[in-house]
N, C-alpha and C positions, 0 to 999 in steps of 0.2 A: 177362034174359040175364045169365049170370055173367061176371065180368070175365076169368076165365081157365078153360081147360078142366080138368076133373078129371084128376088124375094117375092113371095106371094103377099096379098093383102091380109089383114087380120081375119076378115070374114072367110077368105079362101082357105086359110089354115084351119080355122074353126070348123067350117062346113066339111072339109075333107076328113078331119078327125072324127066328127060325129057320124059321118057316112061310112066309117070303117075302111077308108081308102088307105091301104098300107103304104103306098108311095108318099102320099101327103103326111101320113103319121110319121114316117121316117124323116121326112124333111122338117117337120115341126120339132121332132126330138133334136135334130141337128141344130135347129135354130136355138132351142133351149140350152144346148151344150156350148154354144158359141160364147166367146169372151168379148166379142165386139159390142161396144156400148149400144149402137143402133139395133143390133140383134136382141140384146137383153131387154131393151124398151119394148120392142115388138113382141118378144116372148111373154113378157109380163101381161101385155094386153090380151094375148091369146089365152093364157092361163086363167085370167080373170073371167073370160067368157065361157071357158069349158068347165070351170069349177062347179056350177050347179049340176053338171052331168056326171060328177065323180062320186066315189064313195060306196058303190054297190058291189064291189068285187071282194073276193076272199084274198087277202094279202098274206102270202106264206113265205117265210124266210127259210132258206135251206143252207146248212153249213155242214162241215164234216172234216174228219182227220185226213191228211194226205193219203191217197191210195184207196179211199173208201169207195170210189166209183160214183162220184157226184153226178158227172155228166150222163153216165149210163142210167143212173136212177132217175134223173130229171127227164131224160128222153123216154124211158119206159113209163113213168108215171104220167108224163105229158101226153103220150100217145093213148094211154088208157083213158084219160079225161077227154082228149080230142075225139076219140072214137065214140065216146058217150054223147058227143054233140056239144061239149063245153068249149068255149073259146078261152085259150090260154096264152099269156105273154110270159116270156122268160127274160129277166133283167139281171144285171150283176152289179155288185159293188166291189171295186178292185182298187185299193189304195196304192198298190204297186204299179198301176197301169201307166203312171207318168214315166216310169223307167222302161217297162216292157211292151207297152202298147195294149196290155190287157189280154189275159189268156183266154177269155171267153170267145175270142175270134177263133181259137182252135176248137173250143167247145162247139161252136156253130157248125164246123165241118164234121165234128164227131157226132153231133145231134142231127145228122143229115136227114133222117126220116121225119123227125119232128119239124125241122125247119121248112120242109116241103108240104107239111099238112096244112090244108085250107083253114083249119081252126086255130093254128098256132102262129105266134110271132116271137122271134128271138132277136134281142137287141144287145150288142156288145156294150160294155160299160164305158162311160165317159172317161177320157183321160183328164186329169185335173191336177192342179198344183198342191192340193191337200186333200185329206180325207173329207173335210167339211165340204169342199167343192164337189167332190165325186158323189158324196151322199146326197147333197142337195139336188144335183142333176138327176140322180136315180129317183128321188121322191117325185120330182116334176114329171119325169118320164112315166112313172107309175100312174099319175093322175091323167096323163094323156091317154095311156092304154085303157084306163077305166072308162074314159069318155068315148073311146073307140069301141066299147062294148066287150072288152075282155073281162070275163067274169071271174077268172082265177089268175092271179099274178104270182109267179115264183120269183123271189129275189134271192139270188145266189151270192154267197160270199166267195170271192175268188182268192183274195189275200187271206192272211190269218191275223188273229189278234184283235186290233181295234175295229176291224170291219164287222166282226160279229156284233159288237155293241151298237154300231151304226145301223145294222140291219134290224136288230131287235127293236130299235127305236122307230122303225117305220112299218112294221108288219103286225098282223093280228095274231099269227101263229108261227112259232119258231121250231123248226124240225132239225134235230141233230142226227147226222148219219154216223154210225160207228161200225168198226170191224170186230169180228170175233177171232179168237185164236192168234192175236198179235201180241203175245206175251201177256203181261198183267193188264187186263182190260181197262182198269181205272187209271193207268199211267198214260201219258201222251196226250191227255186232253185237260185243259185247265178246268178246275173246279167251277170257276166263275161261268164258263160256257155251259157246263152241265146245269148249273142253277138257272140259266136263262131259258133252257129248253122246255117247250110244252110237251114234247114227245121225243123219244129216241127210237130210231129205226136201225136195226142191225142188218147190214147189207150182206150180199153174197152168201145168204143162208141156203145153199144148195149143195148137192152131191156130198162129198165127205165133210163138208163144213156144217152140216145140219146140227150135229150133236154139240159142237163148240158154240154154235149160235144160241142154242137153247140154254147152255151154261152161262153164256155172256148175258142173255136176257135176264136170268135170275139174279146175277150179280148187280146189273144196273138197277133192277127194281129195288133191291136191298139198299143200294147206294142212294137212290132218290128219296127213300123214306127218311134219310138222315137230314134232308133239307127242310127248312121251315115251309109250311103250306103257303101257297100263293094267295094274294089278296082276293083273287077271283073265285077261289074255292075249287079250281080245276086241279086234279092230281095228274101229273105227267105220266104218260103211258110208255111202255117199252114193247115194241113189236119187231118181228123179224121179216125179212123180205129177200127176194131174189129178182133182180131186173132181168136176168136171163130167162128164168122159167115163168116170170110174172107172178110167182107165188107171193102172197102177202100184200100186193099192191092195193087190192080192193079193200082189205081190212084197214090199211093205213088211211085210205081216203074216207072210209066210213067213220074212223076215229076222228079225223079232222072235221067232218061234218057234225059229229057229236059235240065237239068243242064249240063250234059256232052256235049250235042249239043251246048249249050250256051258257054261252056268253050273253046272248040277246042284248039286253040293255047295257051290259057292261062294256060292250064293244064301242058304243058311242063315247062313253067316258074315256076309254083307252085312247081312242083317236083324238079326242079333244086335248088330252094331256100330251100326246105326241105332237100335235100341231103347235102347241104353246112352246114345247121344247125345240121344235124346228125353228120357230121364230128366234129364240134366244141363240141357238147354234148359228143361224144366219147372221145375226148381229155380230157375233164373235168373228165369223169368217170374213164379213165385209170390213170390219174395223181393221183386222190384221192385213187384209188385202190392200186396203186404202193406205195404211201405214207404210207398207213396204214399197208401194208405188210412188210415194212422195219423192221428188227429185233430190231434196236436201238429205233425206234419210238414205236413199240409195247411194248417194255420193259419200256419205260418212261411214256407212256400214263396213266396207273393207278395212278402213283404218281402225275402227273399233274392234273388229275381229282379230286383227293383228295384235293390238294391245292386250286384249283378253287372252289370246293364245300364248303370248310371252309373259303373262302374269303381271303386266304393268298396271292393270286396272281390274277390279273385280267384275264378274259378269253382271251383277246387280247394278253397280254404278254405271256401267256402259249402257245397260238397258234403260236406266232412268234418264241418262243424258240424251239418248235417242228419242225417248218418249217426250222429253222437254221440247224437242224441235217441233 
């Protein structure tokens, strides 16, 4: 048995992706995620060729508080769309994945029905040494899925905190999932994340939870009025839903479609801005990556860490000394 699978040619990767061959798509994503120099060169050639075939999907970010039922919601909404004949890809951004291996692997088994649907494709997040690395790989994976004909792409935040900002920077629409009846509704979620949301969906709005969900909906609507209006003129909406009873899923999707109708020309501008930001993020990521991989830096860092730790030199002076190398 060979230690690694034989690489395909650039055209074999490109043709496979454009033909919606999920085996080749998965292999192309693996190529993009690789840290080997020869793989990265090949991946850039593939991405350059598929770029004209990208950009026609709805890119939707989904985040939520712990216990909100993100996987259950994504599977229910995903099946709703897949049954309508729409092709859907589910990706993840997980900055903690370098430690844990990425929790969407568990989500893939929980989203069992969706993962077996002919119109759906679920991909675990790339493990990476930094959020910049993970977010870049997710962006490239999104482009590959678009070229493969997936017209709706869900990008899920698996970690918390910084990953929301990363996802907001690569999607058209950002959906925040919240729970009702979990104490003070406006506690437990950063104001900054609420400000990023294009809509809030209150999940598990079924059985004895219906009244609490309606109350939470009113509270969130009032809270959203306190934020300054967005540049696009879109007012964030608050809806309730239940993944179990399917209640509210159709309304959420109709609202997302209203958003895209509202955006029209604004969407191109948003994506142009995101692409420029992506370039600058990549520069930062590559500079940092190259710096830490320089042998003379790698050799000196343990000594500098020791001196900084014991207070013999300031962190700033140590950083400057390392940069001078």
